[in-house]
GUFI-634234 format. One record per residue (C-alpha): residue number from 1; residue in three letters; x, y, z. Coordinates in nm, 4 decimals, padded with zeros to 6 digits. Layout:
BEGIN
(rec NUM 'ALA' (X Y Z)) ...
This chain:
BEGIN
(rec 1 'MET' (00.0036 -00.0383 00.0075)) (rec 2 'ASN' (00.1270 00.3721 -00.0799)) (rec 3 'SER' (00.2235 00.5325 00.2143)) (rec 4 'ASN' (00.1676 00.8918 00.0068)) (rec 5 'LEU' (-00.1670 00.7679 -00.0491)) (rec 6 'ASN' (-00.3507 01.1583 -00.0085)) (rec 7 'GLU' (-00.0516 01.2628 -00.2731)) (rec 8 'VAL' (-00.1403 00.9565 -00.5054)) (rec 9 'ILE' (-00.5167 01.1009 -00.5161)) (rec 10 'ARG' (-00.4682 01.4122 -00.5389)) (rec 11 'GLU' (-00.2835 01.3231 -00.8516)) (rec 12 'LEU' (-00.5348 01.1216 -01.0206)) (rec 13 'ILE' (-00.8006 01.3902 -00.9940)) (rec 14 'ASP' (-00.5986 01.6812 -01.0887)) (rec 15 'SER' (-00.5389 01.3992 -01.4179)) (rec 16 'ASN' (-00.9390 01.4693 -01.4779)) (rec 17 'ARG' (-01.0268 01.1387 -01.5849)) (rec 18 'GLU' (-01.0340 00.7500 -01.4869)) (rec 19 'GLY' (-00.8521 00.5071 -01.5387)) (rec 20 'THR' (-00.7808 00.1294 -01.5560)) (rec 21 'TYR' (-00.6867 00.1183 -01.1931)) (rec 22 'TRP' (-00.9008 00.4312 -01.0586)) (rec 23 'ASP' (-01.2612 00.4888 -01.0474)) (rec 24 'PHE' (-01.4502 00.7679 -00.9309)) (rec 25 'LYS' (-01.7506 00.8007 -00.7202)) (rec 26 'ALA' (-01.9656 01.1334 -00.6715)) (rec 27 'GLU' (-02.1253 00.9663 -00.3616)) (rec 28 'CYS' (-02.1553 00.6178 -00.1588)) (rec 29 'HIS' (-02.2852 00.3516 -00.3950)) (rec 30 'LYS' (-02.6984 00.3313 -00.3054)) (rec 31 'ASN' (-02.6901 00.0127 -00.5088)) (rec 32 'ASN' (-02.4642 -00.3070 -00.2955)) (rec 33 'ALA' (-02.4649 -00.5118 -00.6603)) (rec 34 'GLU' (-02.3197 -00.1976 -00.8727)) (rec 35 'LEU' (-02.0576 -00.1699 -00.5442)) (rec 36 'LEU' (-01.9293 -00.5379 -00.6048)) (rec 37 'HIS' (-01.9426 -00.5014 -00.9566)) (rec 38 'ASP' (-01.7466 -00.2142 -00.9023)) (rec 39 'ILE' (-01.5182 -00.3826 -00.6994)) (rec 40 'LEU' (-01.4850 -00.6980 -00.9151)) (rec 41 'CYS' (-01.3597 -00.4676 -01.2427)) (rec 42 'LEU' (-01.1339 -00.3001 -01.0308)) (rec 43 'ALA' (-01.0116 -00.6167 -00.8363)) (rec 44 'ASN' (-00.9490 -00.8113 -01.1932)) (rec 45 'ALA' (-00.7878 -00.5135 -01.3995)) (rec 46 'LEU' (-00.4599 -00.5639 -01.5709)) (rec 47 'HIS' (-00.2690 -00.3429 -01.3951)) (rec 48 'LYS' (00.0534 -00.4032 -01.1503)) (rec 49 'GLY' (-00.0410 -00.2215 -00.8700)) (rec 50 'ASP' (-00.2616 -00.1405 -00.6299)) (rec 51 'ARG' (-00.6163 -00.0253 -00.7344)) (rec 52 'PHE' (-00.8461 00.2382 -00.5791)) (rec 53 'LEU' (-01.2348 00.3403 -00.5576)) (rec 54 'ILE' (-01.2334 00.6629 -00.4854)) (rec 55 'LEU' (-01.5616 00.7848 -00.2906)) (rec 56 'GLY' (-01.6483 01.1403 -00.3216)) (rec 57 'ILE' (-01.5193 01.2750 -00.6215)) (rec 58 'SER' (-01.7294 01.3290 -00.9498)) (rec 59 'ASP' (-01.6965 01.1784 -01.2999)) (rec 60 'PRO' (-01.4675 01.3532 -01.5413)) (rec 61 'PRO' (-01.4128 01.6167 -01.6697)) (rec 62 'GLU' (-01.4863 01.7651 -01.3387)) (rec 63 'CYS' (-01.3541 01.5514 -01.0622)) (rec 64 'GLU' (-01.5508 01.7687 -00.8267)) (rec 65 'ILE' (-01.4275 01.6915 -00.4782)) (rec 66 'LYS' (-01.7735 01.6647 -00.3135)) (rec 67 'GLY' (-01.7027 01.4615 00.0237)) (rec 68 'VAL' (-01.8428 01.1795 00.1790)) (rec 69 'ALA' (-01.8816 01.2865 00.5590)) (rec 70 'GLY' (-02.2675 01.2757 00.6168)) (rec 71 'ASP' (-02.3291 00.9950 00.3074)) (rec 72 'ARG' (-02.6337 00.7908 00.4633)) (rec 73 'ASN' (-02.4769 00.4810 00.2131)) (rec 74 'ARG' (-02.1078 00.5389 00.3671)) (rec 75 'LYS' (-01.9555 00.1627 00.4942)) (rec 76 'THR' (-01.6749 00.1350 00.7559)) (rec 77 'GLN' (-01.3706 -00.1027 00.6510)) (rec 78 'ALA' (-01.5576 -00.3739 00.8675)) (rec 79 'GLY' (-01.8643 -00.3246 00.6619)) (rec 80 'PHE' (-01.6788 -00.3645 00.3643)) (rec 81 'ILE' (-01.5128 -00.6843 00.4435)) (rec 82 'ASP' (-01.8366 -00.8127 00.6162)) (rec 83 'PHE' (-02.0245 -00.7491 00.2705)) (rec 84 'ILE' (-01.6948 -00.9286 00.0382)) (rec 85 'ARG' (-01.7009 -01.1718 00.2812)) (rec 86 'SER' (-02.0709 -01.2629 00.2834)) (rec 87 'LYS' (-02.0961 -01.2912 -00.1016)) (rec 88 'HIS' (-02.0436 -01.6782 -00.2606)) (rec 89 'PHE' (-01.6887 -01.6102 -00.4605)) (rec 90 'ALA' (-01.5813 -01.9159 -00.6712)) (rec 91 'GLY' (-01.3348 -02.1223 -00.4570)) (rec 92 'ASP' (-01.3638 -01.8992 -00.1769)) (rec 93 'ILE' (-01.1270 -01.6491 -00.3358)) (rec 94 'ARG' (-01.1963 -01.3073 -00.2594)) (rec 95 'PRO' (-01.0806 -00.9634 -00.3491)) (rec 96 'GLU' (-00.8839 -00.8091 -00.0684)) (rec 97 'VAL' (-00.9167 -00.4215 00.0358)) (rec 98 'GLU' (-00.8722 -00.1350 00.2954)) (rec 99 'LEU' (-01.0858 00.1541 00.3438)) (rec 100 'ARG' (-00.8764 00.4733 00.3784)) (rec 101 'THR' (-01.0178 00.8454 00.4817)) (rec 102 'GLU' (-00.7928 01.0993 00.3257)) (rec 103 'ILE' (-00.8583 01.4367 00.3597)) (rec 104 'ILE' (-00.8729 01.6440 00.0516)) (rec 105 'GLY' (-00.9712 01.9957 -00.0820)) (rec 106 'GLY' (-01.0615 02.0562 00.2777)) (rec 107 'ALA' (-01.3350 01.7298 00.2360)) (rec 108 'GLU' (-01.3388 01.3731 00.3573)) (rec 109 'ILE' (-01.2349 01.1051 00.0575)) (rec 110 'ASP' (-01.3047 00.7060 00.0667)) (rec 111 'VAL' (-01.0859 00.5386 -00.0966)) (rec 112 'LEU' (-01.1118 00.1873 -00.1078)) (rec 113 'ILE' (-00.7882 -00.0069 -00.1898)) (rec 114 'VAL' (-00.8208 -00.3098 -00.3759)) (rec 115 'PHE' (-00.4846 -00.5035 -00.3403)) (rec 116 'ASP' (-00.3930 -00.6408 -00.6385)) (rec 117 'ARG' (-00.3371 -01.0588 -00.5503)) (rec 118 'PRO' (-00.2961 -01.3745 -00.8037)) (rec 119 'GLN' (-00.5817 -01.5066 -00.7595)) (rec 120 'LYS' (-00.7639 -01.3744 -01.0087)) (rec 121 'PRO' (-01.0129 -01.4049 -01.1594)) (rec 122 'TYR' (-01.2634 -01.3099 -00.9065)) (rec 123 'TYR' (-01.5856 -01.4196 -00.9527)) (rec 124 'LEU' (-01.9319 -01.5373 -00.8156)) (rec 125 'ARG' (-02.0072 -01.8851 -00.8098)) (rec 126 'GLU' (-02.3774 -01.8029 -00.7366)) (rec 127 'ALA' (-02.5615 -01.4697 -00.8512)) (rec 128 'TYR' (-02.5931 -01.1502 -00.6398)) (rec 129 'GLN' (-02.8917 -00.9085 -00.6730)) (rec 130 'ASP' (-03.0044 -00.5968 -00.5075)) (rec 131 'LYS' (-03.3285 -00.4037 -00.5847)) (rec 132 'THR' (-03.3635 -00.0330 -00.7378)) (rec 133 'ASP' (-03.6347 00.1924 -00.6033)) (rec 134 'ASN' (-03.7947 00.2292 -00.9751)) (rec 135 'GLY' (-03.7233 -00.0689 -01.1790)) (rec 136 'PRO' (-03.5757 -00.4287 -01.2218)) (rec 137 'PRO' (-03.3066 -00.5342 -00.9678)) (rec 138 'ILE' (-02.9307 -00.5034 -01.1066)) (rec 139 'ILE' (-02.7659 -00.8906 -01.0490)) (rec 140 'VAL' (-02.4062 -00.9599 -01.0904)) (rec 141 'ARG' (-02.4038 -01.2733 -01.2919)) (rec 142 'ALA' (-02.2412 -01.6073 -01.1375)) (rec 143 'ASN' (-01.9431 -01.7003 -01.3222)) (rec 144 'SER' (-01.9368 -01.4070 -01.5337)) (rec 145 'ILE' (-01.5208 -01.2355 -01.5047)) (rec 146 'TYR' (-01.5790 -00.8994 -01.5106)) (rec 147 'THR' (-01.2727 -00.6427 -01.5816)) (rec 148 'ARG' (-01.1727 -00.3251 -01.6252)) (rec 149 'THR' (-01.0116 -00.1556 -01.9596)) (rec 150 'LEU' (-00.8997 00.1830 -01.9396)) (rec 151 'ASP' (-01.1200 00.3856 -01.7693)) (rec 152 'THR' (-01.4510 00.1248 -01.8522)) (rec 153 'ASN' (-01.5786 -00.1608 -01.6922)) (rec 154 'THR' (-01.7172 -00.4959 -01.8224)) (rec 155 'PRO' (-02.1156 -00.4387 -01.8560)) (rec 156 'ILE' (-02.2427 -00.6428 -01.5877)) (rec 157 'ASP' (-02.4909 -00.8801 -01.8306)) (rec 158 'LYS' (-02.1654 -00.9764 -02.0046)) (rec 159 'SER' (-01.8057 -01.1139 -01.9474)) (rec 160 'ALA' (-01.4335 -01.0189 -02.0245)) (rec 161 'ASP' (-01.3242 -01.1035 -02.3295)) (rec 162 'PHE' (-01.1163 -01.4018 -02.3707)) (rec 163 'PRO' (-00.7797 -01.2465 -02.3985)) (rec 164 'ALA' (-00.8036 -01.1252 -02.0409)) (rec 165 'ILE' (-00.9959 -01.3602 -01.9326)) (rec 166 'GLU' (-00.7185 -01.5855 -02.0193)) (rec 167 'TYR' (-00.4774 -01.3478 -01.9274)) (rec 168 'MET' (-00.5797 -01.3607 -01.5188)) (rec 169 'TRP' (-00.5675 -01.7565 -01.5550)) (rec 170 'ARG' (-00.2038 -01.7606 -01.6328)) (rec 171 'GLU' (-00.1435 -01.4943 -01.3491)) (rec 172 'ARG' (-00.3100 -01.7414 -01.0881)) (rec 173 'PHE' (-00.1412 -02.0424 -01.2340)) (rec 174 'GLY' (00.1812 -01.8425 -01.2759)) (rec 175 'ILE' (00.2529 -01.9733 -01.6118)) (rec 176 'ASP' (00.4967 -01.6667 -01.6278)) (rec 177 'SER' (00.6488 -01.6562 -01.3575)) (rec 178 'SER' (00.9589 -01.7298 -01.1493)) (rec 179 'PRO' (01.0286 -02.0152 -01.0256)) (rec 180 'LEU' (01.0107 -01.8958 -00.6895)) (rec 181 'GLU' (00.7124 -01.7024 -00.7369)) (rec 182 'LYS' (00.5761 -02.0033 -00.8913)) (rec 183 'ILE' (00.6104 -02.2372 -00.5450)) (rec 184 'LYS' (00.4514 -01.9513 -00.3921)) (rec 185 'LEU' (00.1548 -02.0055 -00.5699)) (rec 186 'TYR' (00.1174 -02.3644 -00.5350)) (rec 187 'LEU' (00.2480 -02.4112 -00.1818)) (rec 188 'ARG' (-00.1395 -02.2393 -00.1559)) (rec 189 'ASP' (-00.2802 -02.5180 -00.3335)) (rec 190 'TYR' (-00.2065 -02.7445 -00.0040)) (rec 191 'GLU' (-00.4908 -03.0098 -00.1568)) (rec 192 'SER' (-00.3099 -03.0664 -00.4695)) (rec 193 'TRP' (00.0795 -03.2033 -00.2880)) (rec 194 'GLU' (00.1131 -03.5860 -00.2759)) (rec 195 'LEU' (00.2980 -03.6880 00.0203)) (rec 196 'ASP' (00.4877 -03.9972 00.1120)) (rec 197 'GLY' (00.3630 -04.0070 00.4527)) (rec 198 'VAL' (00.7440 -03.9430 00.5878)) (rec 199 'ASN' (00.9347 -03.6799 00.4705)) (rec 200 'PHE' (00.8856 -03.5906 00.0877)) (rec 201 'ALA' (00.6574 -03.4223 -00.1077)) (rec 202 'TYR' (00.5701 -03.3348 -00.5093)) (rec 203 'TYR' (00.3350 -03.0452 -00.6320)) (rec 204 'LYS' (00.1112 -03.3119 -00.8039)) (rec 205 'PHE' (00.0496 -03.0893 -01.1136)) (rec 206 'PHE' (00.3992 -03.0141 -01.1520)) (rec 207 'PRO' (00.6332 -03.2573 -00.9522)) (rec 208 'GLU' (00.9085 -03.0929 -01.0790)) (rec 209 'PHE' (00.8413 -02.9008 -00.7408)) (rec 210 'THR' (00.9614 -03.0903 -00.3913)) (rec 211 'ILE' (00.9596 -03.0521 -00.0172)) (rec 212 'LYS' (01.2070 -03.2680 00.1731)) (rec 213 'ILE' (01.1870 -03.2569 00.5488)) (rec 214 'GLY' (01.5027 -03.3181 00.7645)) (rec 215 'SER' (01.4789 -03.4743 01.0928)) (rec 216 'SER' (01.2914 -03.2864 01.3570)) (rec 217 'SER' (01.5477 -03.1964 01.6828)) (rec 218 'GLU' (01.4797 -02.9936 02.0261)) (rec 219 'ARG' (01.5429 -02.6355 02.0181)) (rec 220 'SER' (01.8373 -02.5751 02.1541)) (rec 221 'GLY' (01.8217 -02.2160 02.4726)) (rec 222 'LYS' (01.5549 -02.0043 02.5276)) (rec 223 'SER' (01.6288 -01.7426 02.2573)) (rec 224 'VAL' (01.2555 -01.5888 02.1993)) (rec 225 'TRP' (01.0057 -01.5495 02.4563)) (rec 226 'TRP' (00.7002 -01.8250 02.2353)) (rec 227 'ASP' (01.0093 -02.0905 02.3295)) (rec 228 'ARG' (00.8653 -02.0912 02.6555)) (rec 229 'TRP' (00.5108 -02.0484 02.5363)) (rec 230 'PRO' (00.4577 -02.4385 02.5642)) (rec 231 'VAL' (00.4710 -02.5203 02.9383)) (rec 232 'ASP' (00.4735 -02.8602 03.0001)) (rec 233 'GLU' (00.7232 -02.9852 02.6398)) (rec 234 'PRO' (00.9550 -02.7778 02.4186)) (rec 235 'LEU' (00.9522 -02.7098 02.1078)) (rec 236 'THR' (01.1172 -02.8985 01.7919)) (rec 237 'GLU' (01.2403 -02.7676 01.4668)) (rec 238 'SER' (01.3523 -02.9166 01.1445)) (rec 239 'THR' (01.4494 -02.8316 00.8011)) (rec 240 'TYR' (01.1939 -02.7664 00.4955)) (rec 241 'LYS' (01.4315 -02.7841 00.1802)) (rec 242 'ILE' (01.2264 -02.6463 -00.1398)) (rec 243 'LYS' (01.3421 -02.7835 -00.4733)) (rec 244 'TYR' (01.2846 -02.6986 -00.8152)) (rec 245 'HIS' (01.4528 -03.0044 -00.9752)) (rec 246 'SER' (01.7683 -03.0802 -00.8299)) (rec 247 'THR' (01.7831 -02.7122 -00.7573)) (rec 248 'GLN' (01.7157 -02.5320 -00.4178)) (rec 249 'LEU' (01.4869 -02.2494 -00.4142)) (rec 250 'ALA' (01.5178 -02.2331 -00.0461)) (rec 251 'LYS' (01.5219 -02.3715 00.3448)) (rec 252 'LEU' (01.2744 -02.2641 00.5630)) (rec 253 'ARG' (01.3192 -02.3142 00.9370)) (rec 254 'VAL' (00.9818 -02.4094 01.0765)) (rec 255 'ILE' (00.8558 -02.5174 01.4582)) (rec 256 'HIS' (00.7071 -02.7556 01.5970)) (rec 257 'CYS' (00.4475 -02.7479 01.8763)) (rec 258 'HIS' (00.2624 -03.1161 01.9336)) (rec 259 'ARG' (00.0722 -03.0185 02.2291)) (rec 260 'GLU' (-00.1506 -02.7976 02.0211)) (rec 261 'GLY' (-00.0928 -03.0182 01.6921)) (rec 262 'ILE' (00.0853 -02.6835 01.4595)) (rec 263 'SER' (00.3866 -02.6246 01.2967)) (rec 264 'PHE' (00.4656 -02.2835 01.1282)) (rec 265 'PRO' (00.7553 -02.1242 00.9704)) (rec 266 'TYR' (01.0078 -01.9420 01.2249)) (rec 267 'PRO' (00.8416 -01.5845 01.1671)) (rec 268 'ASP' (00.9989 -01.2510 01.0471)) (rec 269 'VAL' (01.0577 -01.0355 01.3348)) (rec 270 'GLY' (01.0809 -00.6710 01.3942)) (rec 271 'TYR' (01.1187 -00.4236 01.6553)) (rec 272 'VAL' (01.0012 -00.1161 01.8807)) (rec 273 'GLN' (01.2555 00.1034 02.0998)) (rec 274 'THR' (01.1317 00.2218 02.4422)) (rec 275 'ASP' (01.2902 00.5217 02.4576)) (rec 276 'ASN' (01.4189 00.8195 02.1949)) (rec 277 'SER' (01.8107 00.7207 02.2813)) (rec 278 'LYS' (02.0192 00.7335 02.0086)) (rec 279 'ASN' (02.1915 00.3427 02.0762)) (rec 280 'VAL' (01.9450 00.0761 02.0049)) (rec 281 'ASP' (01.9973 -00.2276 02.1828)) (rec 282 'ALA' (01.7940 -00.5580 02.2958)) (rec 283 'LYS' (01.7793 -00.3442 02.7159)) (rec 284 'ASN' (01.5558 -00.0352 02.5412)) (rec 285 'THR' (01.3437 -00.2884 02.2181)) (rec 286 'TYR' (01.0591 -00.5673 02.1934)) (rec 287 'SER' (01.0618 -00.7731 02.0189)) (rec 288 'LEU' (00.7769 -00.8703 01.7268)) (rec 289 'PHE' (00.7145 -01.1565 01.5263)) (rec 290 'TYR' (00.5015 -01.1287 01.2073)) (rec 291 'TYR' (00.4861 -01.2924 00.8574)) (rec 292 'ALA' (00.4109 -01.0577 00.5718)) (rec 293 'GLN' (00.1785 -01.2008 00.2853)) (rec 294 'ASP' (00.4620 -01.1772 -00.0361)) (rec 295 'THR' (00.7063 -01.3987 00.1083)) (rec 296 'LEU' (00.7621 -01.7825 00.0687)) (rec 297 'ASP' (00.7403 -01.8071 00.4535)) (rec 298 'TYR' (00.3900 -01.7068 00.4152)) (rec 299 'SER' (00.3107 -01.9302 00.1615)) (rec 300 'LEU' (00.4264 -02.2530 00.3731)) (rec 301 'LEU' (00.2580 -02.1553 00.6693)) (rec 302 'HIS' (-00.0283 -02.1270 00.4726)) (rec 303 'HIS' (00.0318 -02.4816 00.3123)) (rec 304 'LEU' (00.0846 -02.5641 00.7060)) (rec 305 'PHE' (-00.2482 -02.4418 00.8079)) (rec 306 'ARG' (-00.4427 -02.5923 00.5295)) (rec 307 'GLY' (-00.5431 -02.2104 00.5088)) (rec 308 'ASN' (-00.6941 -02.1784 00.8014)) (rec 309 'LEU' (-00.5126 -01.8444 00.9231)) (rec 310 'THR' (-00.7390 -01.6602 01.0831)) (rec 311 'SER' (-00.4622 -01.6860 01.3783)) (rec 312 'ILE' (-00.2044 -01.9330 01.4804)) (rec 313 'GLN' (-00.3019 -02.1349 01.6667)) (rec 314 'SER' (-00.4417 -02.5604 01.6425)) (rec 315 'TYR' (-00.6907 -02.5905 01.3796)) (rec 316 'SER' (-00.7549 -02.9481 01.4118)) (rec 317 'LYS' (-00.8726 -02.9024 01.8233)) (rec 318 'PRO' (-01.0363 -02.6563 02.0234)) (rec 319 'PRO' (-00.6718 -02.4128 02.0847)) (rec 320 'ILE' (-00.5206 -02.4427 02.4365)) (rec 321 'LYS' (-00.3201 -02.1105 02.3463)) (rec 322 'LYS' (-00.2698 -01.8863 02.0624)) (rec 323 'LEU' (00.0842 -01.7049 01.9507)) (rec 324 'PRO' (00.0613 -01.3383 01.8844)) (rec 325 'PHE' (00.1842 -01.3291 01.5475)) (rec 326 'MET' (00.0356 -01.0518 01.3003)) (rec 327 'ILE' (00.0370 -01.1082 00.8903)) (rec 328 'PHE' (00.1128 -00.7723 00.7123)) (rec 329 'LYS' (00.0301 -00.7495 00.3587)) (rec 330 'ASN' (00.3566 -00.5886 00.3092)) (rec 331 'ASP' (00.6641 -00.4064 00.4023)) (rec 332 'GLU' (00.4780 -00.0830 00.4206)) (rec 333 'GLU' (00.1578 -00.2362 00.6022)) (rec 334 'ARG' (00.4158 -00.3267 00.8830)) (rec 335 'ASP' (00.6338 -00.0189 00.9000)) (rec 336 'SER' (00.2815 00.1999 00.9266)) (rec 337 'PHE' (00.1857 -00.0225 01.1825)) (rec 338 'LEU' (00.6028 -00.0627 01.4028)) (rec 339 'VAL' (00.5775 00.3315 01.3799)) (rec 340 'SER' (00.1950 00.3657 01.5639)) (rec 341 'LEU' (00.3589 00.1087 01.8009)) (rec 342 'LYS' (00.6276 00.2931 01.9243)) (rec 343 'GLU' (00.3778 00.6643 01.8814)) (rec 344 'ASN' (00.1736 00.4807 02.1797)) (rec 345 'ILE' (00.3712 00.2367 02.3599)) (rec 346 'GLY' (00.3140 00.4851 02.6860)) (rec 347 'GLU' (00.0213 00.3209 02.7027)) (rec 348 'PHE' (00.1594 -00.0143 02.7094)) (rec 349 'PHE' (00.3660 00.1188 02.9897)) (rec 350 'SER' (00.0219 00.2588 03.1350)) (rec 351 'GLU' (-00.1417 -00.0730 03.1194)) (rec 352 'HIS' (00.1873 -00.2595 03.3050)) (rec 353 'GLN' (00.3253 -00.0431 03.5673)) (rec 354 'GLY' (00.6897 -00.0769 03.5926)) (rec 355 'PHE' (00.7609 -00.1540 03.2098)) (rec 356 'PRO' (01.0645 -00.1520 03.0832)) (rec 357 'LYS' (01.2877 -00.2993 03.3129)) (rec 358 'LYS' (01.5084 -00.2943 03.0830)) (rec 359 'CYS' (01.6431 -00.6646 03.2220)) (rec 360 'LEU' (01.7665 -00.9371 03.0179)) (rec 361 'GLY' (01.6483 -01.2607 03.0754)) (rec 362 'GLU' (01.2953 -01.3887 03.2311)) (rec 363 'GLN' (01.2420 -01.0016 03.3214)) (rec 364 'MET' (01.3290 -00.9584 02.9189)) (rec 365 'PHE' (01.0737 -01.3078 02.8131)) (rec 366 'GLN' (00.7632 -01.1772 03.0709)) (rec 367 'GLU' (00.7836 -00.8242 02.9413)) (rec 368 'GLU' (00.8118 -00.9465 02.5208)) (rec 369 'GLU' (00.5184 -01.1831 02.6175)) (rec 370 'ALA' (00.3362 -00.8690 02.7363)) (rec 371 'PHE' (00.4234 -00.6463 02.4354)) (rec 372 'ALA' (00.3377 -00.9232 02.1986)) (rec 373 'ASP' (-00.0363 -00.9473 02.3350)) (rec 374 'TRP' (-00.0550 -00.5448 02.3678)) (rec 375 'ALA' (00.0371 -00.5508 02.0205)) (rec 376 'TYR' (-00.1752 -00.8407 01.8532)) (rec 377 'LYS' (-00.4514 -00.6578 01.9953)) (rec 378 'ARG' (-00.3632 -00.3473 01.8544)) (rec 379 'TRP' (-00.3467 -00.5115 01.5449)) (rec 380 'LEU' (-00.6654 -00.7648 01.5185)) (rec 381 'SER' (-00.8573 -00.3816 01.6040)) (rec 382 'ARG' (-00.6227 -00.1888 01.2677)) (rec 383 'ILE' (-00.7777 -00.5101 01.0404)) (rec 384 'SER' (-01.1550 -00.5014 01.1663)) (rec 385 'GLY' (-01.1452 -00.1472 01.1320)) 
């Protein structure tokens, strides 16, 4: 997501036109079928990068700033997510969106960011309709693939041209991608992997992609707070070697918690400084563990959890405990969140009197676990709108 979104939207308004990846609406949608159609067209647009449904700007060539404050049809972030989640998408694969409100020309402008993902084409397996005041209902058809070409959406009663549809399917299956990009997609197709029951797996559609699982051993030492997470048994660790033919694409560390019945790739880590000192070290930072959706680690996580990624916890039985690991869409979203934690860390200290004590060892583990839980709650609140 572009961190200078306000500037980007201003430039699009000043262009006095619409394009492949942006669409202006003078007001929020009264008809939800029209809204769904607009989202589908943007999600399937043949454009590399995020797309924008900009609410509160009139159609070209005027592109007048009207704003959406007080619009009774205005939706929140949670409202958009619930709206999309409730529709019957083919394969249960849905566009990912985020709502941002920007102040432009003194007015509130809502920008629905539709993220560029390789799961295109997005389309419905069941039709969706919404009534109108004076005419027949507007219907988004089942199995119709919509897109956006230049400044024009595919008509709601038609489907995109074949070359555009073919391009989308080629992107979904990674046909034109590098082996490393392909394996990210193939790992998410967890049902299409054949296992030997021991330590070897291959992708049945392209068996040149394989996974070799090394032997598991107890993690040595207690280097991070979540090493102490299972109280009655140690975590173990193994290596997953991912290959294309005989070429090793990656070697990933995977952690196993047998008590919870889960395995997860070793997460990435970011740091939040507890003070304004110029010297940054273990005594004045807290660690934050996360995954980024555009990484191989995340694809393997998706594979190991068979798509059940509401949180890092057991999905096969009632969980005893969950790990407060966050999932970011990209590095920009991560950086923005880390900055917000640093700016609001006083709230954490208010909730935990006496922190930070800046002591290593047991005390630091306790502080980092408490900080992870606090940050995780803020992240859940942020993504739910």
